[in-house]
C-alpha positions as CSV (number, residue, x, y, z in Angstrom):
1,K,-34.8,37.5,-16.3
2,Y,-32.1,40.3,-16.3
3,T,-34.5,43.1,-17.1
4,K,-35.7,43.4,-13.5
5,F,-33.2,44.4,-10.9
6,S,-32.7,46.4,-7.7
7,I,-30.0,49.0,-6.9
8,F,-29.1,49.5,-3.3
9,Y,-27.0,52.3,-1.8
10,Y,-25.5,51.8,1.6
11,W,-22.5,52.6,3.8
12,I,-20.5,50.7,6.3
13,N,-19.1,52.6,9.3
14,S,-15.9,52.1,11.2
15,V,-17.4,49.3,13.3
16,G,-18.8,47.4,10.3
17,K,-22.4,48.4,10.7
18,K,-24.3,48.5,7.3
19,T,-26.8,51.3,6.9
20,F,-29.0,51.5,3.8
21,I,-29.4,54.9,2.2
22,D,-31.7,54.3,-0.8
23,K,-32.9,51.6,-3.1
24,K,-34.4,51.6,-6.6
25,L,-36.4,48.8,-8.2
26,L,-36.1,48.9,-12.0
27,E,-37.5,47.1,-14.9
28,I,-35.7,47.9,-18.2
29,P,-37.4,46.7,-21.4
30,I,-35.2,45.2,-24.1
31,P,-35.7,46.7,-27.5
32,P,-36.3,44.1,-30.3
33,G,-33.1,42.9,-31.8
34,E,-31.0,43.8,-28.7
35,E,-31.5,40.5,-26.9
36,N,-28.3,38.8,-25.7
37,H,-26.3,41.9,-25.8
38,T,-24.3,43.4,-22.9
39,T,-25.2,47.0,-22.1
40,T,-24.1,49.6,-19.6
41,R,-26.4,52.1,-17.9
42,S,-25.6,54.9,-15.5
43,Y,-27.8,55.9,-12.6
44,S,-27.3,58.9,-10.4
45,Q,-27.7,59.1,-6.7
46,E,-28.1,62.5,-5.0
47,T,-26.2,63.0,-1.8
48,R,-27.1,65.3,1.1
49,P,-24.7,66.9,3.5
50,L,-23.3,64.6,6.2
51,E,-24.8,65.4,9.5
52,S,-21.9,64.5,11.7
53,T,-18.5,62.9,11.8
54,S,-20.2,59.6,12.6
55,F,-21.0,59.4,8.8
56,T,-17.4,58.5,8.1
57,G,-17.2,55.2,6.3
58,T,-17.2,53.4,2.9
59,Y,-20.2,54.0,0.7
60,Y,-21.3,51.2,-1.8
61,C,-23.6,50.6,-4.7
62,E,-25.0,47.1,-5.1
63,V,-27.1,45.7,-7.9
64,K,-29.2,42.5,-7.4
65,W,-30.8,40.4,-10.1
66,S,-32.8,37.2,-9.2
67,D,-29.6,35.1,-9.0
68,I,-26.7,37.6,-9.3
69,V,-25.3,40.3,-6.9
70,K,-22.7,42.8,-8.0
71,T,-21.1,45.3,-5.6
72,G,-19.0,48.3,-6.4
73,A,-15.6,48.8,-5.0
74,G,-16.9,51.5,-2.6
75,V,-15.8,55.1,-1.9
76,F,-14.3,56.0,1.5
77,V,-15.7,59.3,2.9
78,L,-14.0,61.0,5.9
79,A,-16.4,63.4,7.6
80,T,-14.8,66.1,9.8
81,D,-16.2,68.8,12.0
82,A,-14.3,71.6,10.2
83,G,-15.5,70.7,6.8
84,Y,-13.5,71.8,3.8
85,I,-11.2,74.7,4.4
86,Q,-9.8,76.6,1.5
87,T,-6.0,76.9,2.1
88,S,-4.8,80.5,1.8
89,Y,-1.1,81.3,1.2
90,R,-1.4,85.1,1.5
91,W,0.6,85.4,4.6
92,E,3.3,83.0,3.4
93,I,3.7,84.9,0.1
94,L,3.8,88.2,1.9
95,I,6.5,87.0,4.4
96,T,8.5,85.4,1.5
97,F,8.6,88.6,-0.6
98,T,9.4,90.7,2.5
99,A,12.3,88.4,3.3
100,I,13.6,88.6,-0.3
101,F,13.4,92.4,-0.5
102,A,15.1,92.7,2.9
103,A,17.9,90.4,1.8
104,L,18.3,92.4,-1.4
105,S,18.3,95.7,0.4
106,I,20.9,94.5,2.9
107,T,23.1,93.1,0.1
108,G,22.7,96.3,-1.9
109,T,23.6,98.5,1.0
110,G,26.6,96.3,1.8
111,L,27.8,96.5,-1.8
112,L,27.5,100.3,-1.8
113,L,29.4,100.7,1.4
114,W,32.1,98.2,0.3
115,K,32.6,100.0,-3.1
116,R,32.8,103.4,-1.3
117,K,35.8,102.2,0.7
């Protein structure tokens, strides 16, 4: 009875609407001698790029047997218009080093002038 099951992938948007993405109907044969054992199997689900910010929501995987339903904890995905932007610290590093060298130069010049007097 537990060898036939369905896997459903869906997401729930910010207003609570459930949208199904994909489903798989599976039948897994049990090898002789493995009856009444618990097993774990992994299944992959390919994703495609989100088309707009309206795809923000929590994505779930749900498995259904004839009398049991198990739902994963879900993964929240925030879709933005900008996408992923690699943060660059080039300007901050350049300004920091320039400020340090300027401070050292001013200090060195001040020390030279003070020692001369």
